[in-house]
C-alpha positions as CSV (number, residue, x, y, z in Angstrom):
1,X,-0.1,0.0,0.2
2,X,1.1,3.5,-0.7
3,X,-0.1,6.8,0.5
4,X,-0.2,8.7,-3.2
5,X,-2.7,5.5,-4.3
6,X,-4.7,6.0,-1.3
7,X,-5.2,9.7,-1.9
8,X,-5.7,9.2,-5.6
9,X,-8.2,6.5,-5.3
10,X,-9.9,8.0,-2.0
11,X,-10.2,11.4,-4.3
12,X,-12.0,9.4,-7.0
13,X,-14.4,7.9,-4.6
14,X,-15.2,11.5,-3.6
15,X,-15.6,12.6,-7.1
16,X,-17.8,9.8,-7.7
17,X,-20.2,10.8,-4.6
18,X,-20.3,14.0,-6.0
19,X,-21.9,12.7,-9.4
20,X,-24.0,10.4,-7.8
21,X,-25.5,13.1,-5.3
22,X,-25.5,15.5,-7.9
23,X,-24.0,17.9,-5.7
24,X,-21.0,18.9,-4.0
25,X,-22.7,20.1,-0.9
26,X,-21.6,18.5,2.6
27,X,-24.1,16.0,3.9
28,X,-24.0,12.6,5.6
29,X,-25.8,10.9,3.0
30,X,-22.8,12.0,0.3
31,X,-20.1,11.2,3.1
32,X,-21.5,7.5,3.2
33,X,-21.7,7.2,-0.8
34,X,-17.8,8.6,-1.0
35,X,-16.5,6.4,1.7
36,X,-18.4,3.3,-0.1
37,X,-17.1,4.3,-3.2
38,X,-13.2,4.7,-1.8
39,X,-13.4,1.6,-0.3
40,X,-14.8,-0.4,-3.6
41,X,-12.1,1.5,-5.7
42,X,-9.5,0.5,-3.0
43,X,-10.7,-2.9,-3.3
44,X,-10.8,-3.0,-7.1
45,X,-7.5,-1.5,-7.3
46,X,-5.8,-4.2,-4.7
47,X,-7.3,-6.8,-6.8
48,X,-9.7,-7.8,-4.4
49,X,-12.9,-7.3,-6.6
50,X,-12.7,-9.1,-10.0
51,X,-15.5,-7.6,-12.4
52,X,-16.9,-9.7,-14.7
53,X,-15.6,-12.9,-13.6
54,X,-16.4,-13.6,-10.0
55,X,-18.2,-11.6,-7.4
56,X,-14.6,-11.5,-5.4
57,X,-11.6,-12.6,-6.4
58,X,-8.7,-14.4,-4.4
59,X,-5.9,-11.5,-3.0
60,X,-3.8,-11.0,0.0
61,X,-4.9,-9.3,3.0
62,X,-1.7,-7.1,3.9
63,X,-2.3,-5.3,0.5
64,X,-6.2,-5.1,-0.2
65,X,-7.4,-3.9,3.1
66,X,-5.0,-1.4,4.1
67,X,-5.7,0.2,0.5
68,X,-9.5,-0.2,0.9
69,X,-9.9,1.6,4.2
70,X,-7.3,4.3,3.3
71,X,-8.9,4.7,0.4
72,X,-12.5,5.1,2.1
73,X,-10.9,7.1,4.8
74,X,-9.5,9.7,2.4
75,X,-12.6,9.8,0.2
76,X,-14.7,10.3,3.7
77,X,-12.6,12.7,4.8
78,X,-12.5,14.9,1.5
79,X,-16.6,14.9,1.0
80,X,-16.8,16.8,4.5
81,X,-14.3,19.9,2.9
82,X,-16.1,20.3,-0.2
């Protein structure tokens, strides 16, 4: 896991939440969406989620979990300051 990947994926999760919510206003709902989107982005980037083949792929926890959690945290924090 690297911090720059977490930040980039977290900011992507925040951007996705803006598109889903249709606004950049701070709200509990948008923060929840941003956090979820950040976690999914981190999981996909870490290889835990394989799209198209299976619901969950096999990945090593020492890489995937910190990346997903770090991305979720960054996305949640970013959504509070837009």
